[in-house]
C-alpha positions, -999 to +999 in steps of 0.1 A: +374+544-727+382+535-691+360+548-664+379+533-632+387+564-618+375+601-619+388+623-643+401+657-636+391+681-667+424+698-682+428+736-673+436+754-706+466+766-711+480+799-722+474+792-759+439+778-754+413+807-755+377+793-750+373+814-722+357+782-702+388+773-683+395+738-696+408+722-729+381+709-758+349+726-739+329+756-753+306+776-742+269+779-766+251+812-755+219+802-767+214+770-748+199+776-714+199+737-698+233+724-708+254+752-721+289+735-721+299+716-755+327+692-752+344+688-787+376+668-795+397+676-827+394+659-856+426+637-853+417+629-816+379+613-835+395+599-862+424+578-840+394+565-814+372+556-845+345+581-836+319+590-861+323+630-851+346+650-827+310+662-810+319+647-771+280+660-757+264+686-742+269+692-703+255+714-676+289+726-661+321+733-677+338+704-653+315+679-665+326+690-702+362+691-697+363+659-679+344+641-706+373+653-732+398+649-704+387+613-705+390+609-746+427+630-743+438+603-719+428+575-743+445+591-769+479+594-755+472+560-740+474+545-775+502+571-791+524+565-762+518+533-749+520+543-715+490+557-692+489+596-694+494+610-657+475+645-646+500+654-617+537+648-609+564+663-583+527+685-572+524+701-601+493+702-622+503+688-659+485+697-690+475+669-715+480+673-750+469+646-775+485+666-807+522+651-799+541+625-792+549+633-756+514+634-745+519+670-727+518+703-735+548+723-739+572+690-740+588+677-773+605+647-779+635+652-797+641+625-821+677+637-832+689+634-794+668+596-789+688+585-823+721+595-807+712+573-779+713+603-754+695+598-720+676+633-721+657+634-756+622+659-741+623+688-736+600+715-721+595+745-743+571+778-734+548+791-762+563+809-792+531+837-789+533+851-752+570+837-744+591+836-778+606+803-782+620+793-748+636+766-742+633+753-705+655+725-706+661+686-715+644+657-692+648+620-694+614+614-688+579+634-703+568+638-668+594+657-655+598+683-690+557+684-684+562+693-648+586+724-655+562+737-680+539+735-655+559+754-630+569+784-654+529+789-666 
């Protein structure tokens, strides 16, 4: 993992309910010194060859969120072959290492890509809260992620 620039914690989107405000962070009530725990998904740990998805305990939620964000950016770099960006057109983007686009709310439409269409990324709002609301098709994942960020 690269440590050449500080990493901003990833805000929890509308489908995350950890209560800490950040993805990959949970609060441990019984611990008093470092109560915020950073935990990756098993898939993220497997992709990076980590022995455990546990990333450590931290004094603040922001520190734990930054540790998770660093790992998520590394997974996105591996999956997409490019650097993940956290802001685009003034909007805070929501990273998501679980899909091919690298951003929450953004889906790579493979059938459109196979047909040679230039707009093969679509932005979707959460099914639980908004139904399956399609926000539009975009040429790059960052534009679709910015639209998703503006919507939520």
